[in-house]
C-alpha positions in Angstrom: 3.8 -45.4 -92.4 1.3 -42.8 -93.4 -1.4 -43.3 -95.5 -3.1 -39.7 -95.8 -2.4 -37.4 -99.2 -0.9 -33.7 -98.1 -2.0 -30.8 -99.8 1.4 -30.3 -101.5 0.0 -33.9 -103.2 -3.0 -33.1 -103.8 -1.9 -29.9 -105.2 0.6 -31.1 -108.0 -1.9 -34.3 -108.6 -4.8 -30.9 -109.7 -2.7 -29.2 -111.2 -1.1 -32.2 -113.8 -4.8 -33.8 -114.2 -5.4 -30.6 -115.7 -3.2 -29.8 -118.3 -1.9 -33.2 -119.1 -5.8 -34.0 -119.2 -6.9 -31.7 -120.8 -4.3 -32.0 -124.0 -4.8 -35.8 -124.2 -7.6 -36.6 -125.3 -8.3 -39.3 -127.8 -8.3 -38.1 -130.9 -5.0 -36.0 -130.2 -3.5 -39.3 -129.6 -4.0 -40.3 -132.4 -3.0 -37.6 -134.3 0.2 -37.6 -132.6 0.9 -41.6 -133.2 0.4 -40.2 -136.9 3.6 -37.3 -136.6 7.4 -37.8 -136.2 7.4 -36.2 -133.4 9.5 -37.7 -130.5 7.4 -35.6 -128.0 5.4 -33.3 -127.1 6.9 -29.6 -127.0 4.4 -27.9 -126.3 2.7 -29.6 -123.5 6.4 -29.9 -122.5 6.1 -26.3 -122.6 3.2 -25.4 -120.5 4.7 -28.4 -117.9 7.8 -26.0 -117.2 5.6 -23.1 -117.5 4.1 -24.3 -114.7 6.9 -25.5 -112.8 6.0 -29.3 -112.6 9.2 -30.2 -114.0 11.3 -28.9 -110.7 9.3 -30.4 -108.4 11.8 -32.8 -106.7 14.6 -31.1 -107.7 15.4 -27.9 -105.2 14.8 -24.6 -104.7 18.2 -23.6 -105.3 17.7 -24.1 -109.0 14.5 -23.3 -109.6 12.5 -26.2 -108.7 10.0 -26.7 -105.6 12.0 -29.0 -103.4 9.8 -31.5 -102.6 9.7 -35.4 -102.2 8.8 -38.7 -104.2 6.1 -38.9 -102.9 4.9 -35.4 -104.8 6.5 -36.6 -107.7 4.5 -39.6 -108.0 1.7 -38.0 -108.5 3.6 -36.6 -111.7 3.9 -39.5 -113.2 0.6 -41.4 -112.3 -1.2 -38.6 -114.1 0.9 -39.2 -117.0 -0.1 -42.5 -117.1 -3.5 -41.8 -116.8 -3.6 -40.1 -120.4 -0.5 -41.3 -121.9 0.7 -37.7 -122.1 4.2 -37.5 -125.0 6.6 -35.9 -122.9 9.3 -37.7 -121.2 8.9 -37.2 -118.1 10.7 -40.6 -116.1 13.8 -40.2 -118.2 14.5 -36.4 -118.2 13.8 -35.4 -114.1 14.1 -38.7 -112.7 16.9 -40.2 -114.9 19.1 -37.0 -115.5 17.9 -34.2 -113.3 17.4 -36.1 -109.9 20.6 -37.1 -110.0 22.4 -34.2 -111.1 20.6 -32.3 -107.9 21.8 -34.6 -105.8 25.3 -36.0 -106.4 26.5 -33.1 -109.5 29.0 -29.9 -108.8 27.5 -26.7 -107.3 28.6 -25.7 -110.6 26.7 -28.5 -113.0 24.0 -28.0 -111.4 23.8 -24.7 -111.7 24.5 -24.8 -115.7 22.1 -27.6 -116.2 19.2 -27.6 -114.0 17.9 -24.3 -114.3 17.2 -23.8 -118.1 16.1 -28.0 -117.3 13.2 -26.9 -115.5 12.3 -23.8 -117.3 12.6 -26.1 -120.9 15.2 -24.6 -122.8 17.1 -27.4 -122.8 16.9 -31.3 -121.4 19.0 -34.1 -120.6 19.1 -37.9 -120.6 19.5 -40.3 -119.1 20.9 -42.6 -120.9 20.8 -45.8 -117.9 19.4 -49.2 -120.4 22.0 -51.4 -121.3 21.7 -54.3 -123.9 22.1 -57.2 -121.4 19.0 -55.7 -119.3 21.3 -55.2 -116.7 21.8 -51.3 -115.7 23.0 -52.1 -112.1 26.1 -53.3 -113.4 26.5 -51.5 -116.5 28.6 -53.2 -119.8 29.9 -49.6 -121.1 33.1 -48.6 -119.2 34.6 -45.1 -118.5 38.3 -45.2 -117.9 41.4 -42.5 -119.4 40.4 -42.1 -122.5 36.7 -41.3 -122.2 33.6 -44.0 -122.6 33.2 -47.2 -124.4 29.9 -49.1 -124.9 26.3 -49.1 -126.3 23.5 -48.0 -124.6 20.3 -49.1 -125.9 16.4 -47.7 -125.7 17.5 -44.0 -125.0 14.0 -41.3 -125.2 15.0 -38.4 -126.5 19.0 -38.1 -127.4 18.4 -36.7 -130.4 18.2 -32.8 -129.5 19.1 -33.1 -126.0 21.9 -31.5 -124.7 23.6 -33.6 -122.6 23.4 -37.6 -121.9 23.8 -38.6 -118.3 25.4 -42.3 -118.9 26.1 -44.7 -116.8 29.3 -46.2 -116.5 31.6 -49.2 -114.8 35.0 -47.4 -113.6 38.5 -48.6 -114.0 38.2 -49.4 -110.0 35.6 -52.1 -110.3 32.7 -49.4 -109.3 30.0 -47.2 -110.8 29.3 -43.3 -111.7 27.8 -41.0 -114.3 28.8 -38.8 -116.7 28.0 -36.0 -118.8 28.0 -37.0 -122.3 27.7 -34.7 -125.3 25.7 -36.3 -127.8 27.3 -34.0 -130.7 30.3 -34.7 -129.8 33.6 -37.1 -130.3 32.7 -40.6 -130.3 29.0 -40.5 -129.7 26.8 -41.8 -132.6 22.9 -41.9 -132.4 21.0 -44.4 -134.4 16.7 -43.5 -134.2 14.8 -47.0 -133.0 10.8 -47.0 -132.8 10.0 -48.1 -129.3 6.3 -50.7 -128.4 4.4 -46.9 -127.6 5.6 -45.3 -131.8 7.6 -43.0 -130.0 11.6 -42.9 -131.4 14.1 -45.0 -129.1 17.8 -44.8 -129.2 21.1 -46.4 -129.8 23.9 -44.7 -128.6 27.2 -45.8 -129.3 30.2 -44.3 -127.5 33.5 -45.2 -128.1 36.1 -43.5 -126.3 33.6 -40.4 -125.8 34.4 -37.7 -123.6 32.9 -37.5 -120.5 32.2 -35.6 -117.1 32.0 -37.1 -114.1 29.2 -35.7 -111.1 31.4 -34.3 -109.1 30.0 -34.3 -106.1 29.5 -36.2 -103.1 28.6 -39.5 -102.7 29.3 -39.5 -106.2 29.9 -43.2 -106.1 26.4 -44.6 -105.0 24.7 -42.3 -107.5 24.0 -45.3 -109.9 22.2 -47.2 -107.3 20.4 -44.3 -106.0 19.0 -43.2 -109.7 17.8 -46.9 -110.5 15.8 -46.5 -107.3 14.1 -43.8 -108.3 14.1 -44.2 -111.4 12.1 -47.1 -110.8 9.9 -45.9 -108.4 8.6 -43.4 -111.5 8.3 -46.4 -113.5 5.9 -48.3 -111.3 4.3 -44.2 -111.0 3.4 -44.0 -114.1 1.9 -47.7 -115.0 -0.3 -47.9 -111.9 -1.6 -44.7 -114.2 -1.7 -46.4 -117.4 -3.3 -50.0 -115.5 -5.4 -47.1 -113.8 -7.0 -45.4 -116.5 -7.6 -48.9 -118.9 -9.4 -50.3 -115.8 -11.1 -47.8 -116.2 -12.1 -47.4 -118.8 -12.8 -50.7 -118.8 -15.9 -50.8 -115.9 -17.8 -48.0 -118.2 -17.2 -50.5 -121.0 -18.6 -53.2 -119.3 -22.5 -51.2 -118.3 -22.8 -50.0 -121.9 -22.2 -53.1 -123.7 -25.1 -56.1 -123.9 -26.2 -59.4 -124.9 -28.6 -61.6 -124.2 -29.9 -58.3 -122.9 -27.9 -57.0 -119.8 -24.5 -55.9 -119.7 -21.8 -58.1 -120.0 -20.8 -56.6 -116.4 -23.1 -58.3 -114.3 -21.7 -61.8 -116.0 -19.8 -63.8 -113.3 -16.7 -64.5 -115.0 -16.1 -60.7 -116.2 -17.2 -59.5 -113.1 -14.0 -62.0 -111.1 -11.8 -60.9 -113.4 -12.9 -57.0 -113.2 -12.2 -57.5 -109.7 -9.0 -59.3 -110.3 -7.9 -56.1 -112.0 -9.0 -53.9 -108.8 -7.2 -56.3 -106.8 -3.5 -56.2 -108.1 -4.6 -52.0 -108.7 -4.2 -52.1 -105.1 -1.6 -54.0 -104.6 0.4 -52.1 -107.2 -0.5 -48.9 -105.4 0.2 -49.8 -101.3 3.6 -51.6 -102.6 4.8 -47.8 -104.6 3.4 -45.9 -101.4 5.6 -48.2 -99.2 8.8 -47.6 -101.7 8.2 -43.6 -102.1 7.9 -43.4 -97.9 11.1 -45.0 -97.8 12.8 -42.9 -100.6 11.9 -39.5 -98.5 12.2 -41.1 -95.1 16.3 -41.2 -96.5 16.3 -44.4 -96.3 17.8 -47.4 -98.6 14.8 -48.5 -100.0 15.9 -51.4 -102.3 13.8 -53.8 -101.4 11.0 -51.7 -101.6 11.6 -50.6 -105.2 11.9 -53.8 -106.3 8.7 -55.3 -104.8 6.9 -52.3 -106.6 8.5 -52.7 -109.6 7.4 -56.4 -109.6 4.1 -55.1 -109.3 4.0 -52.9 -111.8 5.2 -55.8 -114.2 2.9 -59.0 -113.3 -0.2 -56.6 -112.0 0.1 -54.1 -114.7 0.4 -56.7 -117.1 -2.5 -58.8 -116.0 -4.5 -55.6 -115.8 -4.1 -54.4 -119.6 -4.4 -57.6 -120.9 -7.7 -57.8 -118.6 -9.1 -55.1 -120.1 -7.9 -55.7 -123.7 -8.9 -58.9 -123.3 -13.0 -57.8 -121.4 -13.1 -55.9 -124.4 -13.0 -58.3 -127.4 -12.2 -57.3 -131.1 -12.1 -54.4 -130.9 -9.4 -54.2 -128.3 -6.6 -55.0 -130.4 -7.1 -52.7 -133.0 -4.6 -49.8 -133.3 -6.4 -47.1 -133.7 -9.1 -48.0 -130.7 -7.7 -46.6 -127.2 -7.7 -49.5 -124.9 -4.1 -51.2 -127.4 -2.6 -48.8 -126.6 -2.5 -48.8 -122.7 -1.5 -52.6 -123.0 1.7 -50.8 -125.1 2.3 -48.7 -123.1 2.8 -50.5 -120.1 4.3 -53.7 -121.7 7.0 -51.0 -122.7 6.7 -49.8 -118.9 7.6 -53.4 -117.5 10.8 -54.0 -118.8 12.3 -50.6 -118.4 14.7 -51.0 -116.4 14.6 -54.3 -115.4 11.3 -56.6 -116.0 9.7 -58.8 -113.1 12.0 -61.7 -113.7 15.0 -59.7 -113.1 13.1 -57.5 -111.0 12.0 -60.6 -108.7 16.4 -62.0 -109.3 17.2 -58.3 -107.6 14.9 -58.8 -105.2 16.2 -61.7 -103.7 19.9 -61.2 -104.0 18.8 -58.5 -101.9 17.5 -60.4 -99.2 20.0 -62.7 -99.6 22.6 -60.3 -98.3 21.3 -57.7 -95.4 
């Protein structure tokens, strides 16, 4: 495994950092929290104009044709500034599987417009029972029937990409018109204060991804989606710890910065160790994915570290800030909320550990 940061990876990171960092200040976040917007459309347009939305999508549909290692830099930078845009649900849970498993007609009809920002398609993979790998949603000759929860930006989406169990006991991904018959969308609010939708399907028409290998599309997609979640969590936790370290050098008790107290220093050091474990396991997962190998175990390890290590870091960050850490308008609290939402997305720590155990038992 090569840990060297390539020129392409550094370029993507710097461009994403500039665009997202310039837009997402703390004052902006507080203002956006008071809005009723599902996501920042102006920022989404900037990302489209820079072609960052097409980082890992094929050049044939106007993308840049890069891999998950380059793509992950975009998600990590999103986590650092808590950018209010649906990168994972749109780009990884929908666009990537369409590019990989869709027919030529499906790719050409859907992906250029997504990359340019003229429309978006969102993945609907999360089940109410929490097991995204074995969808309770069913697909048969009458259509799709079931319920998806915590679906981002479903209202206004051009299409939903819905996972379902088929008649033969396998799984598939299906394009569904959110305004079509048999589709009901109910708005809610997520932990991050953004809308999260419940999508109920009753014999809803669905168009299966029609390219080669589509039977394995859900497994392939979940691996990349969970890696993207781990990358975003790494960004969230990294910035939370950086802000905490700054606070600990400025806040004084008994005439000394509280960061010099042994208990505080040890807890901060534990956070740093967690971050490095999160980073190393994420890189291993990304390396395996980009090598074209099955990465079930590597992604599960990275996701588990993102769940457990990420929670320890943001919990310590909030605790070390004292009473101000629970102020809902103070920035550090927002990092805690994001980490919690990312932790449970597509499987929390316990479920991820179970997935890893099942994989190891059958390997």
